[in-house]
Short mmCIF file of the C-alpha atoms (twelve columns), coordinates in Angstrom:
data_MODEL
# 
_entry.id   MODEL 
# 
loop_
_atom_site.group_PDB 
_atom_site.id 
_atom_site.type_symbol 
_atom_site.label_atom_id 
_atom_site.label_alt_id 
_atom_site.label_comp_id 
_atom_site.label_asym_id 
_atom_site.label_seq_id 
_atom_site.Cartn_x 
_atom_site.Cartn_y 
_atom_site.Cartn_z 
_atom_site.pdbx_PDB_model_num 
ATOM 1   C CA . UNK A 1   -237.930 -17.093 -94.767  1 
ATOM 2   C CA . UNK A 2   -235.067 -19.153 -94.363  1 
ATOM 3   C CA . UNK A 3   -235.696 -22.682 -93.011  1 
ATOM 4   C CA . UNK A 4   -233.138 -25.488 -92.754  1 
ATOM 5   C CA . UNK A 5   -233.675 -28.947 -91.149  1 
ATOM 6   C CA . UNK A 6   -230.695 -31.141 -90.215  1 
ATOM 7   C CA . UNK A 7   -231.340 -34.773 -90.147  1 
ATOM 8   C CA . UNK A 8   -229.942 -38.386 -90.372  1 
ATOM 9   C CA . UNK A 9   -232.174 -40.853 -92.706  1 
ATOM 10  C CA . UNK A 10  -233.802 -43.759 -91.183  1 
ATOM 11  C CA . UNK A 11  -233.337 -41.612 -87.608  1 
ATOM 12  C CA . UNK A 12  -235.840 -40.611 -85.029  1 
ATOM 13  C CA . UNK A 13  -235.598 -37.177 -87.215  1 
ATOM 14  C CA . UNK A 14  -237.936 -38.547 -89.657  1 
ATOM 15  C CA . UNK A 15  -240.677 -37.623 -87.556  1 
ATOM 16  C CA . UNK A 16  -239.551 -34.093 -88.577  1 
ATOM 17  C CA . UNK A 17  -239.056 -35.039 -92.249  1 
ATOM 18  C CA . UNK A 18  -242.653 -36.447 -92.490  1 
ATOM 19  C CA . UNK A 19  -243.961 -33.423 -91.346  1 
ATOM 20  C CA . UNK A 20  -242.362 -31.324 -93.376  1 
ATOM 21  C CA . UNK A 21  -243.252 -33.106 -96.333  1 
ATOM 22  C CA . UNK A 22  -246.696 -32.844 -95.468  1 
ATOM 23  C CA . UNK A 23  -246.406 -29.329 -94.955  1 
ATOM 24  C CA . UNK A 24  -244.917 -29.008 -98.308  1 
ATOM 25  C CA . UNK A 25  -242.392 -26.431 -96.534  1 
ATOM 26  C CA . UNK A 26  -239.349 -25.149 -99.002  1 
ATOM 27  C CA . UNK A 27  -236.081 -25.632 -96.512  1 
ATOM 28  C CA . UNK A 28  -232.625 -26.570 -96.989  1 
ATOM 29  C CA . UNK A 29  -232.163 -30.056 -95.692  1 
ATOM 30  C CA . UNK A 30  -228.407 -30.645 -94.228  1 
ATOM 31  C CA . UNK A 31  -227.671 -34.511 -94.144  1 
ATOM 32  C CA . UNK A 32  -225.764 -35.593 -90.915  1 
ATOM 33  C CA . UNK A 33  -223.778 -38.620 -90.542  1 
ATOM 34  C CA . UNK A 34  -224.058 -39.687 -87.083  1 
ATOM 35  C CA . UNK A 35  -221.336 -42.307 -87.530  1 
ATOM 36  C CA . UNK A 36  -218.592 -39.458 -88.037  1 
ATOM 37  C CA . UNK A 37  -219.907 -37.688 -85.167  1 
ATOM 38  C CA . UNK A 38  -221.270 -34.599 -87.124  1 
ATOM 39  C CA . UNK A 39  -223.679 -33.592 -84.115  1 
ATOM 40  C CA . UNK A 40  -220.287 -32.775 -82.083  1 
ATOM 41  C CA . UNK A 41  -218.759 -30.787 -83.913  1 
ATOM 42  C CA . UNK A 42  -218.521 -27.087 -82.475  1 
ATOM 43  C CA . UNK A 43  -220.490 -25.763 -85.380  1 
ATOM 44  C CA . UNK A 44  -223.375 -28.588 -84.484  1 
ATOM 45  C CA . UNK A 45  -223.517 -27.572 -81.062  1 
ATOM 46  C CA . UNK A 46  -223.588 -23.889 -80.898  1 
ATOM 47  C CA . UNK A 47  -227.305 -24.603 -82.953  1 
ATOM 48  C CA . UNK A 48  -228.129 -27.963 -80.375  1 
ATOM 49  C CA . UNK A 49  -226.158 -28.165 -77.430  1 
ATOM 50  C CA . UNK A 50  -227.963 -31.619 -76.919  1 
ATOM 51  C CA . UNK A 51  -226.079 -33.044 -80.150  1 
ATOM 52  C CA . UNK A 52  -228.709 -34.912 -81.637  1 
ATOM 53  C CA . UNK A 53  -231.164 -34.939 -84.666  1 
ATOM 54  C CA . UNK A 54  -233.339 -32.997 -85.801  1 
ATOM 55  C CA . UNK A 55  -232.856 -29.607 -85.722  1 
ATOM 56  C CA . UNK A 56  -234.776 -27.193 -87.760  1 
ATOM 57  C CA . UNK A 57  -233.353 -23.298 -87.531  1 
ATOM 58  C CA . UNK A 58  -236.154 -21.203 -88.710  1 
ATOM 59  C CA . UNK A 59  -234.722 -17.466 -89.937  1 
ATOM 60  C CA . UNK A 60  -232.031 -17.940 -87.703  1 
ATOM 61  C CA . UNK A 61  -233.722 -19.244 -84.760  1 
ATOM 62  C CA . UNK A 62  -232.630 -22.964 -83.366  1 
ATOM 63  C CA . UNK A 63  -235.448 -25.524 -82.645  1 
ATOM 64  C CA . UNK A 64  -234.760 -28.732 -81.197  1 
ATOM 65  C CA . UNK A 65  -236.510 -31.594 -79.947  1 
ATOM 66  C CA . UNK A 66  -239.271 -33.311 -82.376  1 
ATOM 67  C CA . UNK A 67  -242.083 -32.288 -80.344  1 
ATOM 68  C CA . UNK A 68  -241.285 -29.006 -80.249  1 
ATOM 69  C CA . UNK A 69  -240.365 -28.612 -83.755  1 
ATOM 70  C CA . UNK A 70  -244.167 -30.479 -85.175  1 
ATOM 71  C CA . UNK A 71  -245.898 -28.197 -82.488  1 
ATOM 72  C CA . UNK A 72  -244.454 -25.180 -83.886  1 
ATOM 73  C CA . UNK A 73  -244.644 -25.951 -87.291  1 
ATOM 74  C CA . UNK A 74  -248.335 -26.834 -87.006  1 
ATOM 75  C CA . UNK A 75  -248.909 -23.140 -85.169  1 
ATOM 76  C CA . UNK A 76  -246.995 -21.502 -87.764  1 
ATOM 77  C CA . UNK A 77  -247.769 -23.268 -91.206  1 
ATOM 78  C CA . UNK A 78  -250.114 -25.918 -90.465  1 
ATOM 79  C CA . UNK A 79  -253.540 -24.340 -89.846  1 
ATOM 80  C CA . UNK A 80  -253.115 -22.653 -93.113  1 
ATOM 81  C CA . UNK A 81  -253.124 -25.492 -94.516  1 
ATOM 82  C CA . UNK A 82  -255.873 -27.778 -93.004  1 
ATOM 83  C CA . UNK A 83  -253.102 -30.221 -91.067  1 
ATOM 84  C CA . UNK A 84  -253.532 -28.401 -87.590  1 
ATOM 85  C CA . UNK A 85  -256.203 -27.181 -85.343  1 
ATOM 86  C CA . UNK A 86  -256.698 -23.871 -84.675  1 
ATOM 87  C CA . UNK A 87  -256.740 -22.726 -80.784  1 
ATOM 88  C CA . UNK A 88  -258.973 -24.539 -78.760  1 
ATOM 89  C CA . UNK A 89  -259.759 -27.781 -77.385  1 
ATOM 90  C CA . UNK A 90  -259.057 -29.986 -80.954  1 
ATOM 91  C CA . UNK A 91  -255.335 -28.560 -80.804  1 
ATOM 92  C CA . UNK A 92  -255.208 -29.665 -77.211  1 
ATOM 93  C CA . UNK A 93  -255.732 -32.732 -78.340  1 
ATOM 94  C CA . UNK A 94  -253.417 -32.754 -81.336  1 
ATOM 95  C CA . UNK A 95  -250.749 -31.442 -78.635  1 
ATOM 96  C CA . UNK A 96  -251.804 -34.242 -76.112  1 
ATOM 97  C CA . UNK A 97  -250.763 -37.013 -78.689  1 
ATOM 98  C CA . UNK A 98  -247.597 -35.704 -79.930  1 
ATOM 99  C CA . UNK A 99  -246.439 -35.090 -76.340  1 
ATOM 100 C CA . UNK A 100 -247.892 -38.668 -75.615  1 
ATOM 101 C CA . UNK A 101 -246.042 -40.415 -78.313  1 
ATOM 102 C CA . UNK A 102 -242.335 -38.611 -77.065  1 
ATOM 103 C CA . UNK A 103 -242.813 -38.649 -73.323  1 
ATOM 104 C CA . UNK A 104 -244.996 -41.883 -71.890  1 
ATOM 105 C CA . UNK A 105 -244.632 -43.954 -74.840  1 
ATOM 106 C CA . UNK A 106 -240.950 -43.037 -76.100  1 
ATOM 107 C CA . UNK A 107 -239.663 -43.447 -72.700  1 
ATOM 108 C CA . UNK A 108 -241.004 -46.706 -72.145  1 
ATOM 109 C CA . UNK A 109 -239.537 -47.842 -75.520  1 
ATOM 110 C CA . UNK A 110 -235.872 -46.222 -74.317  1 
ATOM 111 C CA . UNK A 111 -235.940 -48.350 -70.765  1 
ATOM 112 C CA . UNK A 112 -236.479 -51.313 -72.964  1 
ATOM 113 C CA . UNK A 113 -233.540 -50.648 -75.612  1 
ATOM 114 C CA . UNK A 114 -231.600 -49.291 -72.442  1 
ATOM 115 C CA . UNK A 115 -232.334 -53.284 -70.845  1 
ATOM 116 C CA . UNK A 116 -231.830 -55.239 -74.374  1 
ATOM 117 C CA . UNK A 117 -230.122 -53.615 -76.955  1 
ATOM 118 C CA . UNK A 118 -226.593 -54.383 -78.317  1 
ATOM 119 C CA . UNK A 119 -226.325 -50.922 -78.090  1 
ATOM 120 C CA . UNK A 120 -225.879 -50.910 -74.820  1 
ATOM 121 C CA . UNK A 121 -223.159 -53.256 -72.705  1 
ATOM 122 C CA . UNK A 122 -224.792 -56.934 -71.867  1 
ATOM 123 C CA . UNK A 123 -223.819 -56.698 -68.339  1 
ATOM 124 C CA . UNK A 124 -225.832 -53.435 -67.904  1 
ATOM 125 C CA . UNK A 125 -228.954 -55.138 -68.897  1 
ATOM 126 C CA . UNK A 126 -231.828 -55.925 -66.441  1 
ATOM 127 C CA . UNK A 127 -234.253 -58.763 -67.463  1 
ATOM 128 C CA . UNK A 128 -236.996 -57.208 -65.011  1 
ATOM 129 C CA . UNK A 129 -236.325 -53.630 -66.115  1 
ATOM 130 C CA . UNK A 130 -236.806 -55.094 -69.966  1 
ATOM 131 C CA . UNK A 131 -240.071 -56.879 -68.775  1 
ATOM 132 C CA . UNK A 132 -241.528 -54.046 -67.024  1 
ATOM 133 C CA . UNK A 133 -240.529 -51.972 -70.275  1 
ATOM 134 C CA . UNK A 134 -242.200 -54.388 -72.439  1 
ATOM 135 C CA . UNK A 135 -245.183 -54.453 -70.670  1 
ATOM 136 C CA . UNK A 136 -245.315 -50.488 -70.539  1 
ATOM 137 C CA . UNK A 137 -244.978 -50.414 -74.273  1 
ATOM 138 C CA . UNK A 138 -247.969 -52.882 -75.035  1 
ATOM 139 C CA . UNK A 139 -250.005 -50.689 -72.373  1 
ATOM 140 C CA . UNK A 140 -249.238 -47.551 -74.511  1 
ATOM 141 C CA . UNK A 141 -250.084 -49.334 -77.758  1 
ATOM 142 C CA . UNK A 142 -253.310 -50.529 -76.619  1 
ATOM 143 C CA . UNK A 143 -254.559 -46.751 -75.326  1 
ATOM 144 C CA . UNK A 144 -253.357 -45.806 -79.014  1 
ATOM 145 C CA . UNK A 145 -255.428 -48.764 -80.476  1 
ATOM 146 C CA . UNK A 146 -258.431 -48.069 -78.456  1 
ATOM 147 C CA . UNK A 147 -258.645 -44.288 -79.464  1 
ATOM 148 C CA . UNK A 148 -258.438 -45.458 -82.969  1 
ATOM 149 C CA . UNK A 149 -261.452 -47.976 -82.863  1 
ATOM 150 C CA . UNK A 150 -264.090 -46.770 -85.266  1 
ATOM 151 C CA . UNK A 151 -262.151 -43.486 -86.739  1 
ATOM 152 C CA . UNK A 152 -259.570 -42.918 -89.117  1 
ATOM 153 C CA . UNK A 153 -257.421 -40.590 -87.479  1 
ATOM 154 C CA . UNK A 154 -256.295 -39.262 -83.809  1 
ATOM 155 C CA . UNK A 155 -258.722 -36.550 -84.490  1 
ATOM 156 C CA . UNK A 156 -261.594 -35.133 -87.183  1 
ATOM 157 C CA . UNK A 157 -259.001 -35.758 -89.894  1 
ATOM 158 C CA . UNK A 158 -255.466 -36.346 -91.007  1 
ATOM 159 C CA . UNK A 159 -253.472 -33.649 -88.653  1 
ATOM 160 C CA . UNK A 160 -250.021 -33.232 -87.891  1 
ATOM 161 C CA . UNK A 161 -250.632 -35.464 -84.882  1 
ATOM 162 C CA . UNK A 162 -251.307 -38.540 -87.317  1 
ATOM 163 C CA . UNK A 163 -247.842 -37.857 -88.966  1 
ATOM 164 C CA . UNK A 164 -245.739 -37.591 -85.789  1 
ATOM 165 C CA . UNK A 165 -247.610 -40.575 -83.825  1 
ATOM 166 C CA . UNK A 166 -247.348 -43.029 -86.728  1 
ATOM 167 C CA . UNK A 167 -243.757 -41.946 -87.215  1 
ATOM 168 C CA . UNK A 168 -242.864 -42.935 -83.838  1 
ATOM 169 C CA . UNK A 169 -244.871 -46.073 -84.682  1 
ATOM 170 C CA . UNK A 170 -243.012 -46.634 -87.425  1 
ATOM 171 C CA . UNK A 171 -239.879 -46.719 -84.949  1 
ATOM 172 C CA . UNK A 172 -241.144 -49.603 -82.799  1 
ATOM 173 C CA . UNK A 173 -242.453 -51.302 -86.436  1 
ATOM 174 C CA . UNK A 174 -238.463 -50.814 -87.392  1 
ATOM 175 C CA . UNK A 175 -236.916 -52.488 -83.450  1 
ATOM 176 C CA . UNK A 176 -239.540 -55.649 -84.884  1 
ATOM 177 C CA . UNK A 177 -242.126 -54.798 -81.866  1 
ATOM 178 C CA . UNK A 178 -245.200 -57.278 -82.375  1 
ATOM 179 C CA . UNK A 179 -248.104 -54.983 -83.424  1 
ATOM 180 C CA . UNK A 180 -249.820 -57.421 -84.735  1 
ATOM 181 C CA . UNK A 181 -252.803 -57.564 -81.663  1 
ATOM 182 C CA . UNK A 182 -253.696 -54.126 -82.479  1 
ATOM 183 C CA . UNK A 183 -255.879 -54.246 -85.586  1 
ATOM 184 C CA . UNK A 184 -257.235 -50.297 -85.415  1 
ATOM 185 C CA . UNK A 185 -253.294 -48.882 -84.831  1 
ATOM 186 C CA . UNK A 186 -252.416 -50.713 -87.995  1 
ATOM 187 C CA . UNK A 187 -255.296 -50.100 -89.922  1 
ATOM 188 C CA . UNK A 188 -254.943 -46.332 -89.116  1 
ATOM 189 C CA . UNK A 189 -250.860 -46.541 -89.642  1 
ATOM 190 C CA . UNK A 190 -251.759 -47.992 -93.116  1 
ATOM 191 C CA . UNK A 191 -253.886 -44.801 -94.100  1 
ATOM 192 C CA . UNK A 192 -250.568 -42.650 -92.627  1 
ATOM 193 C CA . UNK A 193 -248.310 -44.362 -94.943  1 
ATOM 194 C CA . UNK A 194 -250.467 -44.394 -97.824  1 
ATOM 195 C CA . UNK A 195 -250.079 -40.541 -98.218  1 
ATOM 196 C CA . UNK A 196 -248.076 -38.945 -100.776 1 
ATOM 197 C CA . UNK A 197 -245.901 -36.944 -98.517  1 
ATOM 198 C CA . UNK A 198 -244.961 -40.060 -96.262  1 
ATOM 199 C CA . UNK A 199 -244.119 -42.028 -99.857  1 
ATOM 200 C CA . UNK A 200 -242.102 -38.978 -100.478 1 
ATOM 201 C CA . UNK A 201 -239.738 -38.873 -97.478  1 
ATOM 202 C CA . UNK A 202 -239.514 -42.530 -97.056  1 
ATOM 203 C CA . UNK A 203 -238.090 -42.568 -100.880 1 
ATOM 204 C CA . UNK A 204 -235.811 -39.921 -99.744  1 
ATOM 205 C CA . UNK A 205 -234.418 -41.544 -96.995  1 
ATOM 206 C CA . UNK A 206 -234.056 -44.924 -98.629  1 
ATOM 207 C CA . UNK A 207 -232.406 -43.011 -101.594 1 
ATOM 208 C CA . UNK A 208 -230.058 -41.593 -98.953  1 
ATOM 209 C CA . UNK A 209 -229.117 -44.488 -96.515  1 
ATOM 210 C CA . UNK A 210 -228.160 -46.421 -100.894 1 
ATOM 211 C CA . UNK A 211 -226.027 -43.182 -101.496 1 
# 
């Protein structure tokens, strides 16, 4: 089996890095320097025409988009490791949360960044759009917080859905979104971050950034 993971430390590709670490999957890790535009070389675009990370190549087949990668890894490797549900309603619930994190929540975050971040020209910022995006982010956080009230994880036990969604929440935390009102969400996030696999992924990313 050949598994190659292209990623940039401390980017949204950390979602996939944590998932791979949870699965304890042996793979070749290729660090991509986004500042050097390495996702836009002809070789890379031949694998991922989006020119983004993460990218996973399994036995010669490129798979991009972190949602697709998590669901694929869960289906192929996660069931046997007790980290992904067998086909049925529980798998549907796992898929729901993974997709929700990258579609509903991340879409609101993207709008917020588009209208507030220094990465976009100030003259393109729209205060009303930023306000609406902020409200949508916190509505999503309320949904997640309510779903986690009275339970340790999103499903019956820890799954790759928790690893994936918590990595998106980490992204919000890094951008200094105020998460303090969401006690159930924060307690769950701490449980996810206490897992050894999460610690290993973060330590590797920190070492790579500091190198």
